[in-house]
mmCIF file of the C-alpha atoms, coordinates in Angstrom:
data_MODEL
# 
_entry.id   MODEL 
# 
loop_
_atom_site.group_PDB 
_atom_site.id 
_atom_site.type_symbol 
_atom_site.label_atom_id 
_atom_site.label_alt_id 
_atom_site.label_comp_id 
_atom_site.label_asym_id 
_atom_site.label_entity_id 
_atom_site.label_seq_id 
_atom_site.pdbx_PDB_ins_code 
_atom_site.Cartn_x 
_atom_site.Cartn_y 
_atom_site.Cartn_z 
_atom_site.occupancy 
_atom_site.B_iso_or_equiv 
_atom_site.pdbx_formal_charge 
_atom_site.auth_seq_id 
_atom_site.auth_comp_id 
_atom_site.auth_asym_id 
_atom_site.auth_atom_id 
_atom_site.pdbx_PDB_model_num 
ATOM 1   C CA . UNK A 1 1   ? 0.000   0.000  0.000   1.00 0.00 ? 1   UNK A CA 1 
ATOM 2   C CA . UNK A 1 2   ? 2.866   2.357  0.799   1.00 0.00 ? 2   UNK A CA 1 
ATOM 3   C CA . UNK A 1 3   ? 4.413   1.628  -2.624  1.00 0.00 ? 3   UNK A CA 1 
ATOM 4   C CA . UNK A 1 4   ? 1.117   2.385  -4.352  1.00 0.00 ? 4   UNK A CA 1 
ATOM 5   C CA . UNK A 1 5   ? 0.785   5.598  -2.391  1.00 0.00 ? 5   UNK A CA 1 
ATOM 6   C CA . UNK A 1 6   ? 4.310   6.643  -3.387  1.00 0.00 ? 6   UNK A CA 1 
ATOM 7   C CA . UNK A 1 7   ? 3.454   6.230  -7.068  1.00 0.00 ? 7   UNK A CA 1 
ATOM 8   C CA . UNK A 1 8   ? 0.310   8.314  -6.650  1.00 0.00 ? 8   UNK A CA 1 
ATOM 9   C CA . UNK A 1 9   ? 1.989   11.081 -4.693  1.00 0.00 ? 9   UNK A CA 1 
ATOM 10  C CA . UNK A 1 10  ? 4.965   11.233 -7.058  1.00 0.00 ? 10  UNK A CA 1 
ATOM 11  C CA . UNK A 1 11  ? 2.587   11.689 -9.972  1.00 0.00 ? 11  UNK A CA 1 
ATOM 12  C CA . UNK A 1 12  ? 0.649   14.354 -8.100  1.00 0.00 ? 12  UNK A CA 1 
ATOM 13  C CA . UNK A 1 13  ? 3.800   16.270 -7.218  1.00 0.00 ? 13  UNK A CA 1 
ATOM 14  C CA . UNK A 1 14  ? 5.085   16.236 -10.796 1.00 0.00 ? 14  UNK A CA 1 
ATOM 15  C CA . UNK A 1 15  ? 1.678   17.303 -12.133 1.00 0.00 ? 15  UNK A CA 1 
ATOM 16  C CA . UNK A 1 16  ? 1.590   20.470 -10.035 1.00 0.00 ? 16  UNK A CA 1 
ATOM 17  C CA . UNK A 1 17  ? 5.240   21.475 -9.878  1.00 0.00 ? 17  UNK A CA 1 
ATOM 18  C CA . UNK A 1 18  ? 4.788   24.529 -12.060 1.00 0.00 ? 18  UNK A CA 1 
ATOM 19  C CA . UNK A 1 19  ? 1.657   25.489 -10.154 1.00 0.00 ? 19  UNK A CA 1 
ATOM 20  C CA . UNK A 1 20  ? 3.403   25.313 -6.792  1.00 0.00 ? 20  UNK A CA 1 
ATOM 21  C CA . UNK A 1 21  ? 5.742   28.244 -7.381  1.00 0.00 ? 21  UNK A CA 1 
ATOM 22  C CA . UNK A 1 22  ? 2.963   30.270 -8.978  1.00 0.00 ? 22  UNK A CA 1 
ATOM 23  C CA . UNK A 1 23  ? 0.665   29.639 -6.027  1.00 0.00 ? 23  UNK A CA 1 
ATOM 24  C CA . UNK A 1 24  ? 3.306   30.845 -3.581  1.00 0.00 ? 24  UNK A CA 1 
ATOM 25  C CA . UNK A 1 25  ? 3.494   34.175 -5.391  1.00 0.00 ? 25  UNK A CA 1 
ATOM 26  C CA . UNK A 1 26  ? 0.119   35.075 -3.908  1.00 0.00 ? 26  UNK A CA 1 
ATOM 27  C CA . UNK A 1 27  ? 1.613   34.936 -0.430  1.00 0.00 ? 27  UNK A CA 1 
ATOM 28  C CA . UNK A 1 28  ? 4.482   37.309 -1.207  1.00 0.00 ? 28  UNK A CA 1 
ATOM 29  C CA . UNK A 1 29  ? 2.934   40.741 -0.826  1.00 0.00 ? 29  UNK A CA 1 
ATOM 30  C CA . UNK A 1 30  ? 4.966   43.327 1.063   1.00 0.00 ? 30  UNK A CA 1 
ATOM 31  C CA . UNK A 1 31  ? 3.926   43.654 4.707   1.00 0.00 ? 31  UNK A CA 1 
ATOM 32  C CA . UNK A 1 32  ? 3.053   46.650 6.874   1.00 0.00 ? 32  UNK A CA 1 
ATOM 33  C CA . UNK A 1 33  ? 2.543   45.649 10.533  1.00 0.00 ? 33  UNK A CA 1 
ATOM 34  C CA . UNK A 1 34  ? 4.310   43.913 13.466  1.00 0.00 ? 34  UNK A CA 1 
ATOM 35  C CA . UNK A 1 35  ? 4.518   40.180 14.189  1.00 0.00 ? 35  UNK A CA 1 
ATOM 36  C CA . UNK A 1 36  ? 6.837   37.903 16.172  1.00 0.00 ? 36  UNK A CA 1 
ATOM 37  C CA . UNK A 1 37  ? 8.175   34.352 15.927  1.00 0.00 ? 37  UNK A CA 1 
ATOM 38  C CA . UNK A 1 38  ? 8.030   31.962 18.873  1.00 0.00 ? 38  UNK A CA 1 
ATOM 39  C CA . UNK A 1 39  ? 11.337  30.249 19.603  1.00 0.00 ? 39  UNK A CA 1 
ATOM 40  C CA . UNK A 1 40  ? 12.441  27.050 21.328  1.00 0.00 ? 40  UNK A CA 1 
ATOM 41  C CA . UNK A 1 41  ? 15.688  25.187 21.909  1.00 0.00 ? 41  UNK A CA 1 
ATOM 42  C CA . UNK A 1 42  ? 15.646  21.438 21.523  1.00 0.00 ? 42  UNK A CA 1 
ATOM 43  C CA . UNK A 1 43  ? 18.487  18.936 21.462  1.00 0.00 ? 43  UNK A CA 1 
ATOM 44  C CA . UNK A 1 44  ? 18.111  15.999 19.062  1.00 0.00 ? 44  UNK A CA 1 
ATOM 45  C CA . UNK A 1 45  ? 19.546  12.584 19.835  1.00 0.00 ? 45  UNK A CA 1 
ATOM 46  C CA . UNK A 1 46  ? 18.668  10.957 16.570  1.00 0.00 ? 46  UNK A CA 1 
ATOM 47  C CA . UNK A 1 47  ? 19.054  7.364  15.513  1.00 0.00 ? 47  UNK A CA 1 
ATOM 48  C CA . UNK A 1 48  ? 20.259  6.928  11.913  1.00 0.00 ? 48  UNK A CA 1 
ATOM 49  C CA . UNK A 1 49  ? 17.509  6.260  9.393   1.00 0.00 ? 49  UNK A CA 1 
ATOM 50  C CA . UNK A 1 50  ? 17.401  5.917  5.604   1.00 0.00 ? 50  UNK A CA 1 
ATOM 51  C CA . UNK A 1 51  ? 13.634  6.413  5.236   1.00 0.00 ? 51  UNK A CA 1 
ATOM 52  C CA . UNK A 1 52  ? 10.713  6.415  7.642   1.00 0.00 ? 52  UNK A CA 1 
ATOM 53  C CA . UNK A 1 53  ? 7.214   5.017  7.396   1.00 0.00 ? 53  UNK A CA 1 
ATOM 54  C CA . UNK A 1 54  ? 4.606   7.546  6.204   1.00 0.00 ? 54  UNK A CA 1 
ATOM 55  C CA . UNK A 1 55  ? 3.218   9.702  9.022   1.00 0.00 ? 55  UNK A CA 1 
ATOM 56  C CA . UNK A 1 56  ? 1.536   13.113 8.869   1.00 0.00 ? 56  UNK A CA 1 
ATOM 57  C CA . UNK A 1 57  ? 3.735   15.930 10.257  1.00 0.00 ? 57  UNK A CA 1 
ATOM 58  C CA . UNK A 1 58  ? 2.308   18.266 12.879  1.00 0.00 ? 58  UNK A CA 1 
ATOM 59  C CA . UNK A 1 59  ? 5.180   20.445 14.143  1.00 0.00 ? 59  UNK A CA 1 
ATOM 60  C CA . UNK A 1 60  ? 8.280   22.098 12.673  1.00 0.00 ? 60  UNK A CA 1 
ATOM 61  C CA . UNK A 1 61  ? 11.321  23.371 14.572  1.00 0.00 ? 61  UNK A CA 1 
ATOM 62  C CA . UNK A 1 62  ? 14.309  25.162 13.031  1.00 0.00 ? 62  UNK A CA 1 
ATOM 63  C CA . UNK A 1 63  ? 16.471  26.318 15.964  1.00 0.00 ? 63  UNK A CA 1 
ATOM 64  C CA . UNK A 1 64  ? 18.943  28.376 13.905  1.00 0.00 ? 64  UNK A CA 1 
ATOM 65  C CA . UNK A 1 65  ? 16.231  30.821 12.753  1.00 0.00 ? 65  UNK A CA 1 
ATOM 66  C CA . UNK A 1 66  ? 13.947  30.487 15.806  1.00 0.00 ? 66  UNK A CA 1 
ATOM 67  C CA . UNK A 1 67  ? 11.077  28.744 14.029  1.00 0.00 ? 67  UNK A CA 1 
ATOM 68  C CA . UNK A 1 68  ? 8.831   26.660 16.287  1.00 0.00 ? 68  UNK A CA 1 
ATOM 69  C CA . UNK A 1 69  ? 5.445   26.189 14.665  1.00 0.00 ? 69  UNK A CA 1 
ATOM 70  C CA . UNK A 1 70  ? 2.466   23.926 14.226  1.00 0.00 ? 70  UNK A CA 1 
ATOM 71  C CA . UNK A 1 71  ? 2.035   22.564 10.718  1.00 0.00 ? 71  UNK A CA 1 
ATOM 72  C CA . UNK A 1 72  ? -1.129  23.139 8.763   1.00 0.00 ? 72  UNK A CA 1 
ATOM 73  C CA . UNK A 1 73  ? -1.800  21.352 5.467   1.00 0.00 ? 73  UNK A CA 1 
ATOM 74  C CA . UNK A 1 74  ? -2.435  22.539 1.932   1.00 0.00 ? 74  UNK A CA 1 
ATOM 75  C CA . UNK A 1 75  ? -3.637  20.593 -1.079  1.00 0.00 ? 75  UNK A CA 1 
ATOM 76  C CA . UNK A 1 76  ? -4.804  21.466 -4.573  1.00 0.00 ? 76  UNK A CA 1 
ATOM 77  C CA . UNK A 1 77  ? -7.599  23.886 -5.376  1.00 0.00 ? 77  UNK A CA 1 
ATOM 78  C CA . UNK A 1 78  ? -10.241 23.280 -8.024  1.00 0.00 ? 78  UNK A CA 1 
ATOM 79  C CA . UNK A 1 79  ? -7.863  24.468 -10.735 1.00 0.00 ? 79  UNK A CA 1 
ATOM 80  C CA . UNK A 1 80  ? -5.142  22.001 -9.810  1.00 0.00 ? 80  UNK A CA 1 
ATOM 81  C CA . UNK A 1 81  ? -2.972  24.685 -8.187  1.00 0.00 ? 81  UNK A CA 1 
ATOM 82  C CA . UNK A 1 82  ? -1.451  24.228 -4.752  1.00 0.00 ? 82  UNK A CA 1 
ATOM 83  C CA . UNK A 1 83  ? -3.311  26.235 -2.174  1.00 0.00 ? 83  UNK A CA 1 
ATOM 84  C CA . UNK A 1 84  ? -1.530  29.184 -0.579  1.00 0.00 ? 84  UNK A CA 1 
ATOM 85  C CA . UNK A 1 85  ? -0.797  28.767 3.157   1.00 0.00 ? 85  UNK A CA 1 
ATOM 86  C CA . UNK A 1 86  ? -3.569  30.468 5.174   1.00 0.00 ? 86  UNK A CA 1 
ATOM 87  C CA . UNK A 1 87  ? -3.165  34.233 5.453   1.00 0.00 ? 87  UNK A CA 1 
ATOM 88  C CA . UNK A 1 88  ? -4.859  34.213 8.863   1.00 0.00 ? 88  UNK A CA 1 
ATOM 89  C CA . UNK A 1 89  ? -2.079  31.962 10.220  1.00 0.00 ? 89  UNK A CA 1 
ATOM 90  C CA . UNK A 1 90  ? 1.096   33.759 9.072   1.00 0.00 ? 90  UNK A CA 1 
ATOM 91  C CA . UNK A 1 91  ? 3.205   32.141 11.797  1.00 0.00 ? 91  UNK A CA 1 
ATOM 92  C CA . UNK A 1 92  ? 2.312   28.589 10.738  1.00 0.00 ? 92  UNK A CA 1 
ATOM 93  C CA . UNK A 1 93  ? 3.855   26.648 7.855   1.00 0.00 ? 93  UNK A CA 1 
ATOM 94  C CA . UNK A 1 94  ? 1.920   24.168 5.736   1.00 0.00 ? 94  UNK A CA 1 
ATOM 95  C CA . UNK A 1 95  ? 2.829   20.686 4.539   1.00 0.00 ? 95  UNK A CA 1 
ATOM 96  C CA . UNK A 1 96  ? 1.764   19.796 0.979   1.00 0.00 ? 96  UNK A CA 1 
ATOM 97  C CA . UNK A 1 97  ? -0.418  16.788 1.773   1.00 0.00 ? 97  UNK A CA 1 
ATOM 98  C CA . UNK A 1 98  ? -0.498  15.313 -1.731  1.00 0.00 ? 98  UNK A CA 1 
ATOM 99  C CA . UNK A 1 99  ? 3.252   14.704 -1.623  1.00 0.00 ? 99  UNK A CA 1 
ATOM 100 C CA . UNK A 1 100 ? 5.393   12.471 0.618   1.00 0.00 ? 100 UNK A CA 1 
ATOM 101 C CA . UNK A 1 101 ? 5.349   12.924 4.368   1.00 0.00 ? 101 UNK A CA 1 
ATOM 102 C CA . UNK A 1 102 ? 8.638   14.229 5.831   1.00 0.00 ? 102 UNK A CA 1 
ATOM 103 C CA . UNK A 1 103 ? 10.981  11.264 6.334   1.00 0.00 ? 103 UNK A CA 1 
ATOM 104 C CA . UNK A 1 104 ? 9.252   9.145  3.719   1.00 0.00 ? 104 UNK A CA 1 
ATOM 105 C CA . UNK A 1 105 ? 11.068  8.435  0.438   1.00 0.00 ? 105 UNK A CA 1 
ATOM 106 C CA . UNK A 1 106 ? 10.779  11.398 -1.875  1.00 0.00 ? 106 UNK A CA 1 
ATOM 107 C CA . UNK A 1 107 ? 10.871  15.178 -1.577  1.00 0.00 ? 107 UNK A CA 1 
ATOM 108 C CA . UNK A 1 108 ? 8.425   16.369 1.085   1.00 0.00 ? 108 UNK A CA 1 
ATOM 109 C CA . UNK A 1 109 ? 7.343   20.000 0.641   1.00 0.00 ? 109 UNK A CA 1 
ATOM 110 C CA . UNK A 1 110 ? 6.567   22.551 3.361   1.00 0.00 ? 110 UNK A CA 1 
ATOM 111 C CA . UNK A 1 111 ? 5.597   26.096 2.382   1.00 0.00 ? 111 UNK A CA 1 
ATOM 112 C CA . UNK A 1 112 ? 5.233   29.199 4.499   1.00 0.00 ? 112 UNK A CA 1 
ATOM 113 C CA . UNK A 1 113 ? 4.842   32.940 4.161   1.00 0.00 ? 113 UNK A CA 1 
ATOM 114 C CA . UNK A 1 114 ? 7.850   35.207 4.257   1.00 0.00 ? 114 UNK A CA 1 
ATOM 115 C CA . UNK A 1 115 ? 5.549   38.108 5.027   1.00 0.00 ? 115 UNK A CA 1 
ATOM 116 C CA . UNK A 1 116 ? 1.891   39.068 4.684   1.00 0.00 ? 116 UNK A CA 1 
ATOM 117 C CA . UNK A 1 117 ? 0.076   42.431 4.764   1.00 0.00 ? 117 UNK A CA 1 
ATOM 118 C CA . UNK A 1 118 ? -0.590  41.846 8.477   1.00 0.00 ? 118 UNK A CA 1 
ATOM 119 C CA . UNK A 1 119 ? 2.719   40.183 9.401   1.00 0.00 ? 119 UNK A CA 1 
ATOM 120 C CA . UNK A 1 120 ? 5.957   41.685 8.062   1.00 0.00 ? 120 UNK A CA 1 
ATOM 121 C CA . UNK A 1 121 ? 7.960   38.830 9.593   1.00 0.00 ? 121 UNK A CA 1 
ATOM 122 C CA . UNK A 1 122 ? 5.961   35.669 9.007   1.00 0.00 ? 122 UNK A CA 1 
ATOM 123 C CA . UNK A 1 123 ? 7.062   32.120 9.829   1.00 0.00 ? 123 UNK A CA 1 
ATOM 124 C CA . UNK A 1 124 ? 9.658   31.774 7.040   1.00 0.00 ? 124 UNK A CA 1 
ATOM 125 C CA . UNK A 1 125 ? 10.884  35.377 7.079   1.00 0.00 ? 125 UNK A CA 1 
ATOM 126 C CA . UNK A 1 126 ? 14.456  34.280 7.878   1.00 0.00 ? 126 UNK A CA 1 
ATOM 127 C CA . UNK A 1 127 ? 14.511  31.097 5.794   1.00 0.00 ? 127 UNK A CA 1 
ATOM 128 C CA . UNK A 1 128 ? 17.150  32.564 3.472   1.00 0.00 ? 128 UNK A CA 1 
ATOM 129 C CA . UNK A 1 129 ? 19.552  32.817 6.431   1.00 0.00 ? 129 UNK A CA 1 
ATOM 130 C CA . UNK A 1 130 ? 19.780  29.063 7.005   1.00 0.00 ? 130 UNK A CA 1 
ATOM 131 C CA . UNK A 1 131 ? 23.221  27.526 6.477   1.00 0.00 ? 131 UNK A CA 1 
ATOM 132 C CA . UNK A 1 132 ? 24.482  24.148 5.321   1.00 0.00 ? 132 UNK A CA 1 
ATOM 133 C CA . UNK A 1 133 ? 24.385  21.423 8.022   1.00 0.00 ? 133 UNK A CA 1 
ATOM 134 C CA . UNK A 1 134 ? 21.916  23.302 10.250  1.00 0.00 ? 134 UNK A CA 1 
ATOM 135 C CA . UNK A 1 135 ? 19.162  21.163 11.712  1.00 0.00 ? 135 UNK A CA 1 
ATOM 136 C CA . UNK A 1 136 ? 15.441  20.909 10.971  1.00 0.00 ? 136 UNK A CA 1 
ATOM 137 C CA . UNK A 1 137 ? 13.147  18.827 13.202  1.00 0.00 ? 137 UNK A CA 1 
ATOM 138 C CA . UNK A 1 138 ? 9.694   17.695 12.087  1.00 0.00 ? 138 UNK A CA 1 
ATOM 139 C CA . UNK A 1 139 ? 7.477   15.960 14.619  1.00 0.00 ? 139 UNK A CA 1 
ATOM 140 C CA . UNK A 1 140 ? 5.072   13.403 13.192  1.00 0.00 ? 140 UNK A CA 1 
ATOM 141 C CA . UNK A 1 141 ? 1.788   11.931 14.371  1.00 0.00 ? 141 UNK A CA 1 
ATOM 142 C CA . UNK A 1 142 ? 3.328   8.489  14.923  1.00 0.00 ? 142 UNK A CA 1 
ATOM 143 C CA . UNK A 1 143 ? 5.414   9.927  17.778  1.00 0.00 ? 143 UNK A CA 1 
ATOM 144 C CA . UNK A 1 144 ? 8.678   10.184 15.862  1.00 0.00 ? 144 UNK A CA 1 
ATOM 145 C CA . UNK A 1 145 ? 10.610  13.319 14.980  1.00 0.00 ? 145 UNK A CA 1 
ATOM 146 C CA . UNK A 1 146 ? 12.281  13.291 11.576  1.00 0.00 ? 146 UNK A CA 1 
ATOM 147 C CA . UNK A 1 147 ? 15.655  15.031 11.800  1.00 0.00 ? 147 UNK A CA 1 
ATOM 148 C CA . UNK A 1 148 ? 16.991  16.760 8.683   1.00 0.00 ? 148 UNK A CA 1 
ATOM 149 C CA . UNK A 1 149 ? 20.159  18.674 7.862   1.00 0.00 ? 149 UNK A CA 1 
ATOM 150 C CA . UNK A 1 150 ? 20.350  21.507 5.371   1.00 0.00 ? 150 UNK A CA 1 
ATOM 151 C CA . UNK A 1 151 ? 22.220  20.791 2.132   1.00 0.00 ? 151 UNK A CA 1 
ATOM 152 C CA . UNK A 1 152 ? 21.741  24.144 0.406   1.00 0.00 ? 152 UNK A CA 1 
ATOM 153 C CA . UNK A 1 153 ? 19.671  27.327 0.353   1.00 0.00 ? 153 UNK A CA 1 
ATOM 154 C CA . UNK A 1 154 ? 18.936  28.776 -3.071  1.00 0.00 ? 154 UNK A CA 1 
ATOM 155 C CA . UNK A 1 155 ? 16.943  31.713 -4.444  1.00 0.00 ? 155 UNK A CA 1 
ATOM 156 C CA . UNK A 1 156 ? 15.320  31.301 -7.862  1.00 0.00 ? 156 UNK A CA 1 
ATOM 157 C CA . UNK A 1 157 ? 13.469  33.829 -9.993  1.00 0.00 ? 157 UNK A CA 1 
ATOM 158 C CA . UNK A 1 158 ? 9.891   32.670 -10.395 1.00 0.00 ? 158 UNK A CA 1 
ATOM 159 C CA . UNK A 1 159 ? 10.324  32.971 -14.159 1.00 0.00 ? 159 UNK A CA 1 
ATOM 160 C CA . UNK A 1 160 ? 13.211  30.466 -14.050 1.00 0.00 ? 160 UNK A CA 1 
ATOM 161 C CA . UNK A 1 161 ? 12.114  28.115 -11.280 1.00 0.00 ? 161 UNK A CA 1 
ATOM 162 C CA . UNK A 1 162 ? 13.993  24.758 -11.527 1.00 0.00 ? 162 UNK A CA 1 
ATOM 163 C CA . UNK A 1 163 ? 10.982  22.494 -11.263 1.00 0.00 ? 163 UNK A CA 1 
ATOM 164 C CA . UNK A 1 164 ? 12.762  19.187 -11.740 1.00 0.00 ? 164 UNK A CA 1 
ATOM 165 C CA . UNK A 1 165 ? 15.534  20.025 -9.248  1.00 0.00 ? 165 UNK A CA 1 
ATOM 166 C CA . UNK A 1 166 ? 13.070  21.016 -6.540  1.00 0.00 ? 166 UNK A CA 1 
ATOM 167 C CA . UNK A 1 167 ? 10.264  18.499 -7.062  1.00 0.00 ? 167 UNK A CA 1 
ATOM 168 C CA . UNK A 1 168 ? 11.831  15.746 -9.151  1.00 0.00 ? 168 UNK A CA 1 
ATOM 169 C CA . UNK A 1 169 ? 11.885  12.102 -8.138  1.00 0.00 ? 169 UNK A CA 1 
ATOM 170 C CA . UNK A 1 170 ? 14.422  11.019 -5.507  1.00 0.00 ? 170 UNK A CA 1 
ATOM 171 C CA . UNK A 1 171 ? 14.992  7.654  -3.843  1.00 0.00 ? 171 UNK A CA 1 
ATOM 172 C CA . UNK A 1 172 ? 16.085  9.339  -0.611  1.00 0.00 ? 172 UNK A CA 1 
ATOM 173 C CA . UNK A 1 173 ? 14.071  11.008 2.138   1.00 0.00 ? 173 UNK A CA 1 
ATOM 174 C CA . UNK A 1 174 ? 14.474  14.687 1.396   1.00 0.00 ? 174 UNK A CA 1 
ATOM 175 C CA . UNK A 1 175 ? 12.826  17.946 2.369   1.00 0.00 ? 175 UNK A CA 1 
ATOM 176 C CA . UNK A 1 176 ? 12.070  21.210 0.604   1.00 0.00 ? 176 UNK A CA 1 
ATOM 177 C CA . UNK A 1 177 ? 11.125  24.362 2.514   1.00 0.00 ? 177 UNK A CA 1 
ATOM 178 C CA . UNK A 1 178 ? 9.772   27.099 0.263   1.00 0.00 ? 178 UNK A CA 1 
ATOM 179 C CA . UNK A 1 179 ? 8.929   30.762 0.706   1.00 0.00 ? 179 UNK A CA 1 
ATOM 180 C CA . UNK A 1 180 ? 9.204   34.011 -1.230  1.00 0.00 ? 180 UNK A CA 1 
ATOM 181 C CA . UNK A 1 181 ? 12.219  36.249 -1.679  1.00 0.00 ? 181 UNK A CA 1 
ATOM 182 C CA . UNK A 1 182 ? 14.203  38.287 -4.138  1.00 0.00 ? 182 UNK A CA 1 
ATOM 183 C CA . UNK A 1 183 ? 12.980  41.788 -4.933  1.00 0.00 ? 183 UNK A CA 1 
ATOM 184 C CA . UNK A 1 184 ? 9.619   43.526 -4.782  1.00 0.00 ? 184 UNK A CA 1 
ATOM 185 C CA . UNK A 1 185 ? 7.825   44.114 -8.057  1.00 0.00 ? 185 UNK A CA 1 
ATOM 186 C CA . UNK A 1 186 ? 5.863   47.281 -8.808  1.00 0.00 ? 186 UNK A CA 1 
ATOM 187 C CA . UNK A 1 187 ? 2.711   45.610 -7.520  1.00 0.00 ? 187 UNK A CA 1 
ATOM 188 C CA . UNK A 1 188 ? 4.568   44.772 -4.271  1.00 0.00 ? 188 UNK A CA 1 
ATOM 189 C CA . UNK A 1 189 ? 5.041   41.053 -4.740  1.00 0.00 ? 189 UNK A CA 1 
ATOM 190 C CA . UNK A 1 190 ? 8.324   39.189 -4.431  1.00 0.00 ? 190 UNK A CA 1 
ATOM 191 C CA . UNK A 1 191 ? 9.822   38.063 -7.728  1.00 0.00 ? 191 UNK A CA 1 
ATOM 192 C CA . UNK A 1 192 ? 11.612  34.923 -6.490  1.00 0.00 ? 192 UNK A CA 1 
ATOM 193 C CA . UNK A 1 193 ? 11.341  31.824 -4.319  1.00 0.00 ? 193 UNK A CA 1 
ATOM 194 C CA . UNK A 1 194 ? 13.745  30.795 -1.570  1.00 0.00 ? 194 UNK A CA 1 
ATOM 195 C CA . UNK A 1 195 ? 14.177  27.017 -1.444  1.00 0.00 ? 195 UNK A CA 1 
ATOM 196 C CA . UNK A 1 196 ? 15.900  25.056 1.318   1.00 0.00 ? 196 UNK A CA 1 
ATOM 197 C CA . UNK A 1 197 ? 17.149  21.590 0.339   1.00 0.00 ? 197 UNK A CA 1 
ATOM 198 C CA . UNK A 1 198 ? 17.649  19.122 3.201   1.00 0.00 ? 198 UNK A CA 1 
ATOM 199 C CA . UNK A 1 199 ? 18.063  15.392 3.743   1.00 0.00 ? 199 UNK A CA 1 
ATOM 200 C CA . UNK A 1 200 ? 16.989  13.012 6.499   1.00 0.00 ? 200 UNK A CA 1 
ATOM 201 C CA . UNK A 1 201 ? 19.756  12.135 8.957   1.00 0.00 ? 201 UNK A CA 1 
ATOM 202 C CA . UNK A 1 202 ? 17.763  10.155 11.514  1.00 0.00 ? 202 UNK A CA 1 
ATOM 203 C CA . UNK A 1 203 ? 14.767  10.120 13.811  1.00 0.00 ? 203 UNK A CA 1 
ATOM 204 C CA . UNK A 1 204 ? 14.001  10.070 17.509  1.00 0.00 ? 204 UNK A CA 1 
ATOM 205 C CA . UNK A 1 205 ? 11.043  8.843  19.509  1.00 0.00 ? 205 UNK A CA 1 
ATOM 206 C CA . UNK A 1 206 ? 8.819   11.098 21.571  1.00 0.00 ? 206 UNK A CA 1 
# 
């Protein structure tokens, strides 16, 4: 059943790859008011793992940029475009539920706002500041926490988004964190996407 699900989710991810970056554009308006990010310090003692069983993620922690947030979910809208993370929850990121779960084989995708009209520093405001080897923890409903390390942080113009590199098939458990970045356009939207590439290094039990 897991193998069948992987085939379905891989197809779904590849079908909407172009739509994903376009959908995120809607969440990239320049912001005008105050907001804050909750922070937490956690120490991971992770056991090595190649891939994990599928399990829905519910919490994301990135100590280096003080992200400590519940995870919402987004899917596809009626037009086959990935839904934008909720504007009324600017401090929460959203897992793309039609792709792999974090820790499962494949590239799991989590999107979040960099800013919104009501929150100039939303959940992924500092995503671009992450560095190679820094840690990302994702707690899952099965009681495990998938532990990832950053491989690279890249900024891509929306007009030249590398779809295959970001969403293409992989036999490893990988993670993509996506938000907006670059420069503001005349209509006050960001012209690029910031993408964090990370890989699973292990997991720990609750």
